[in-house]
C-alpha distance (Angstrom), angle and dihedral (degrees) to the residues before:
residue distance angle dihedral
X1 . . .
X2 3.78 . .
X3 3.77 108.5 .
X4 3.80 116.1 158.9
X5 3.82 113.4 -128.8
X6 3.79 128.4 -153.4
X7 3.78 102.7 -94.0
X8 3.75 140.1 -140.6
X9 3.79 85.2 -118.6
X10 3.78 87.7 56.9
X11 3.79 87.2 55.2
X12 3.80 91.1 49.9
X13 3.78 88.9 111.2
X14 3.79 120.7 21.7
X15 3.79 124.2 161.2
X16 3.80 122.1 -176.8
X17 3.77 115.3 -169.9
X18 3.78 117.5 -150.4
X19 3.76 142.0 81.6
X20 3.78 114.4 -26.8
X21 3.79 119.9 -136.3
X22 3.78 113.8 -110.9
X23 3.79 95.6 -149.7
X24 3.78 128.8 52.5
X25 3.77 118.5 -126.6
X26 3.80 114.7 -137.9
X27 3.79 116.2 -104.7
X28 3.78 91.6 -159.7
X29 3.79 120.5 109.4
X30 3.77 129.3 -149.1
X31 3.79 102.7 -89.7
X32 3.78 124.0 144.0
X33 3.78 139.0 166.1
X34 3.79 122.7 -122.2
X35 3.81 122.6 -179.6
X36 3.79 90.0 -11.4
X37 3.79 94.7 -54.9
X38 3.77 128.1 107.1
X39 3.79 111.7 -116.5
X40 3.78 114.8 -161.2
X41 3.80 111.4 -154.0
X42 3.77 107.4 -160.9
X43 3.83 96.0 -4.9
X44 3.53 82.5 -133.2
X45 3.68 128.9 -106.3
X46 3.81 83.7 -117.7
X47 3.81 92.9 66.7
X48 3.79 91.1 46.2
X49 3.79 94.5 47.2
X50 3.81 92.9 47.5
X51 3.82 91.8 46.7
X52 3.77 92.3 50.8
X53 3.81 93.7 45.4
X54 3.80 96.9 49.0
X55 3.79 94.6 36.2
X56 3.78 90.1 58.5
X57 3.78 90.7 45.3
X58 3.82 91.8 52.4
X59 3.79 91.9 51.6
X60 3.79 93.3 47.3
X61 3.81 91.4 55.6
X62 3.78 91.9 -128.3
X63 3.79 129.4 144.0
X64 3.77 136.4 -147.7
X65 3.80 95.4 -140.6
X66 3.77 104.2 43.3
X67 3.77 135.4 -29.6
X68 3.77 120.5 -60.8
X69 3.76 105.2 -170.6
X70 3.80 98.0 143.3
X71 3.78 148.3 -29.4
X72 3.82 92.1 -75.0
X73 3.80 95.3 55.7
X74 3.79 118.9 119.2
X75 3.80 115.3 -95.1
X76 3.81 104.1 -113.3
X77 3.79 103.8 155.3
X78 3.82 104.7 133.2
X79 3.81 96.4 -177.6
X80 3.81 98.5 81.5
X81 3.80 137.3 42.3
X82 3.78 106.3 -92.8
X83 3.80 91.3 -124.2
X84 3.80 89.5 60.4
X85 3.82 89.9 58.2
X86 3.80 94.7 43.6
X87 3.80 114.1 130.1
X88 3.80 96.1 19.8
X89 3.82 119.4 117.1
X90 3.79 106.7 -104.6
X91 3.80 94.2 -122.8
X92 3.82 88.3 59.6
X93 3.82 95.0 39.8
X94 3.81 92.0 50.0
X95 3.79 96.2 46.7
X96 3.78 104.5 96.9
X97 3.80 140.1 120.5
X98 3.76 91.5 -167.2
X99 3.81 132.1 129.0
X100 3.80 100.5 -150.7
X101 3.80 147.3 -17.1
X102 3.81 112.7 -69.8
X103 3.82 91.8 164.8
X104 3.80 97.3 67.6
X105 3.81 90.4 43.7
X106 3.82 92.4 51.3
X107 3.81 94.5 65.8
X108 3.79 92.8 -144.2
X109 3.81 119.6 -157.3
X110 3.82 132.1 -154.4
X111 3.77 112.2 -86.5
X112 3.81 97.3 22.9
X113 3.80 124.7 134.2
X114 3.80 111.9 -128.3
X115 3.81 129.4 -167.2
X116 3.81 120.7 -160.6
X117 3.83 114.8 -157.5
X118 3.79 110.8 -144.9
X119 3.78 94.5 4.5
X120 3.81 95.9 -174.7
X121 3.79 111.7 177.9
X122 3.79 90.4 -3.4
X123 3.82 102.6 -110.5
X124 3.81 96.7 135.2
X125 3.81 89.4 45.5
X126 3.81 92.1 55.2
X127 3.80 91.2 47.4
X128 3.81 91.2 48.4
X129 3.81 91.1 47.2
X130 3.79 90.7 59.8
X131 3.80 91.1 53.8
X132 3.80 99.8 45.2
X133 3.80 91.2 44.8
X134 3.79 131.2 -160.5
X135 3.81 92.2 -41.3
X136 3.81 91.9 54.1
X137 3.78 131.1 71.2
X138 3.80 134.5 -145.9
X139 3.83 125.9 -157.4
X140 3.77 122.1 -166.0
X141 3.81 119.1 -162.7
X142 3.79 122.7 -166.7
X143 3.82 133.1 159.1
X144 3.82 95.4 -147.6
X145 3.83 114.4 89.4
X146 3.80 93.0 -156.2
X147 3.81 90.4 56.2
X148 3.81 92.1 48.3
X149 3.81 90.8 51.9
X150 3.78 92.3 48.0
X151 3.82 92.9 47.6
X152 3.81 93.3 48.9
X153 3.79 91.6 48.6
X154 3.81 90.8 51.2
X155 3.80 91.4 48.3
X156 3.80 90.0 54.3
X157 3.78 90.5 47.5
X158 3.80 91.1 51.1
X159 3.83 92.4 42.5
X160 3.81 89.8 -129.2
X161 3.81 107.2 168.2
X162 3.80 102.5 176.4
X163 3.82 95.8 62.3
X164 3.80 130.9 81.6
X165 3.80 131.8 178.1
X166 3.81 123.8 -143.1
X167 3.78 126.7 -169.7
X168 3.79 112.4 -130.5
X169 3.80 149.1 108.2
X170 3.78 124.0 -83.9
X171 3.80 87.8 -131.7
X172 3.82 90.6 60.8
X173 3.80 107.3 26.6
X174 3.82 116.8 -159.1
X175 3.80 89.6 -135.6
X176 3.80 131.6 107.3
X177 3.78 120.6 -107.8
X178 3.82 118.5 -94.8
X179 3.81 92.3 5.3
X180 3.83 103.8 114.8
X181 3.82 130.7 76.6
X182 3.81 97.9 -166.6
X183 3.80 134.2 18.0
X184 3.80 117.0 -159.4
X185 3.79 130.6 -178.7
X186 3.79 134.6 175.9
X187 3.82 117.1 -151.6
X188 3.81 95.1 -41.4
X189 3.81 107.8 101.9
X190 3.80 89.1 70.5
X191 3.83 87.5 62.2
X192 3.81 93.1 62.7
X193 3.82 118.6 95.4
X194 3.82 90.5 -151.9
X195 3.78 108.9 47.0
X196 3.80 94.5 161.8
X197 3.79 88.3 61.3
X198 3.82 90.6 47.3
X199 3.80 92.0 53.6
X200 3.81 91.0 46.4
X201 3.81 89.5 52.7
X202 3.80 92.0 47.8
X203 3.80 89.5 51.4
X204 3.83 90.1 49.0
X205 3.81 96.6 52.7
X206 3.80 96.7 42.9
X207 3.78 119.5 93.8
X208 3.81 116.2 -122.6
X209 3.80 105.2 -76.6
X210 3.81 90.7 20.8
X211 3.80 120.2 150.1
X212 3.80 136.9 -128.4
X213 3.82 120.8 -150.5
X214 3.80 117.0 179.3
X215 3.77 140.4 166.7
X216 3.79 111.0 -158.9
X217 3.77 144.0 150.7
X218 3.81 113.6 -96.9
X219 3.78 127.7 -174.1
X220 3.80 131.5 -147.1
X221 3.81 96.3 -121.2
X222 3.83 139.8 12.1
X223 3.79 111.7 -77.2
X224 3.77 125.1 -115.4
X225 3.80 122.2 -111.0
X226 3.82 90.5 -108.5
X227 3.80 91.2 53.0
X228 3.80 91.9 48.9
X229 3.82 91.0 50.2
X230 3.81 94.7 61.1
X231 3.82 105.2 103.6
X232 3.79 93.9 -169.9
X233 3.79 89.2 55.4
X234 3.82 89.7 49.3
X235 3.81 89.3 58.2
X236 3.79 88.2 47.2
X237 3.83 93.1 57.3
X238 3.81 93.1 -111.8
X239 3.82 111.9 93.8
X240 3.81 92.5 49.4
X241 3.80 96.6 48.3
X242 3.80 118.8 124.5
X243 3.78 125.1 -143.3
X244 3.80 119.3 -115.7
X245 3.81 91.7 -101.1
X246 3.80 93.2 46.4
X247 3.80 90.4 52.1
X248 3.81 93.8 49.2
X249 3.81 93.0 44.2
X250 3.82 92.6 49.0
X251 3.80 93.5 50.2
X252 3.80 91.8 44.7
X253 3.79 90.4 50.1
X254 3.79 90.3 52.5
X255 3.81 90.3 55.6
X256 3.80 102.9 -100.6
X257 3.81 124.5 144.7
X258 3.81 135.2 -165.7
X259 3.80 89.2 41.0
X260 3.81 118.8 -177.9
X261 3.81 124.7 179.4
X262 3.80 109.2 179.7
X263 3.82 133.4 166.6
X264 3.80 111.8 -109.9
X265 3.80 96.0 -128.3
X266 3.81 92.7 171.7
X267 3.79 91.1 56.5
X268 3.80 91.8 46.0
X269 3.81 91.1 51.3
X270 3.81 91.0 48.9
X271 3.78 91.2 50.6
X272 3.78 91.9 50.5
X273 3.81 93.7 45.9
X274 3.80 91.9 49.4
X275 3.80 92.7 47.1
X276 3.81 92.7 -117.0
X277 3.78 96.8 113.3
X278 3.79 113.9 104.5
X279 3.78 116.6 -145.9
X280 3.79 123.2 -176.6
X281 3.77 112.1 -173.9
X282 3.79 140.5 137.4
X283 3.79 89.2 -119.8
X284 3.79 135.4 41.1
X285 3.80 111.5 -100.1
X286 3.78 129.7 -162.0
X287 3.79 119.5 -134.1
X288 3.78 90.2 -105.9
X289 3.81 91.2 51.6
X290 3.81 89.7 51.3
X291 3.81 91.0 51.6
X292 3.80 89.7 48.2
X293 3.82 89.5 52.7
X294 3.82 89.0 52.4
X295 3.81 91.5 51.4
X296 3.82 89.9 51.0
X297 3.77 101.0 28.0
X298 3.80 95.0 135.3
X299 3.81 86.8 74.2
X300 3.83 96.8 51.5
X301 3.78 118.3 116.4
X302 3.81 93.3 -141.4
X303 3.79 139.8 31.6
X304 3.76 127.5 -67.7
X305 3.82 124.6 -170.6
X306 3.81 119.7 -163.6
X307 3.81 138.0 163.1
X308 3.78 113.4 -97.1
X309 3.77 134.5 -172.2
X310 3.80 113.1 -130.1
X311 3.78 123.8 -168.6
X312 3.80 131.4 171.8
X313 3.79 141.6 153.8
X314 3.80 136.9 -134.4
X315 3.83 108.6 -128.5
X316 3.79 114.0 -102.4
């Protein structure tokens, strides 16, 4: 089955005109630790909805950024430099729900240990594995069994030996403390209902001086309670998006330094040029007008959701 889904790239630019909520609704779920174990009270309809959505997608062999019907399909993944994807079967290279390229930004080095949060079909893991080499190691963590199976099958097919995939939640990572050099993630943190817990876990598993490299959807203002309650929008990387300030505050609270949260203008321009950008507005906007809104999005009456590059560091 080769049904084309609405993609994260299609959500690269989304503006909703209308009244803006005056109060931010918390994006933190009800997770707590008891006797060293993570207890999930009401595992959240968010987790279940996201699992079901992406599990079905994995089994249908679909992709968010192009169609991935087989090895002979055209390579149409616009998120990465084409040279980075060179040599990968197109059905693997096209299979992504990402919003950018956290691998190039991470500046990976041979021998490093890399953790991918929400590894999905494994694309970022395979790209990272090439860069860290035989002396390095890459761990992919995903909560969706169908994604884990797909990623492991692709790893076998590619004969990648320095990658492993572990099933688990981002809020309770199955990774030892202070064991990872770099954490990457591609449009997945926004899917978590407890981002503060995710950032605390990332801080825990990173070695002193370790780095965080993320592509994620960020919004121009805190979302209303009604917006956060929309499960379909959670799966579409909208209802769980943090504002710029919320992202910076959450990372700062977790202990990170050298935090940068920047709009990925290059990705937005690519999405608009390729026709994948999704714009919802009461008036027709040119590409230049959209970019101008992004540059001045604090003054918009409604919401805007765009891909951002987020980097940070755990103090040495």
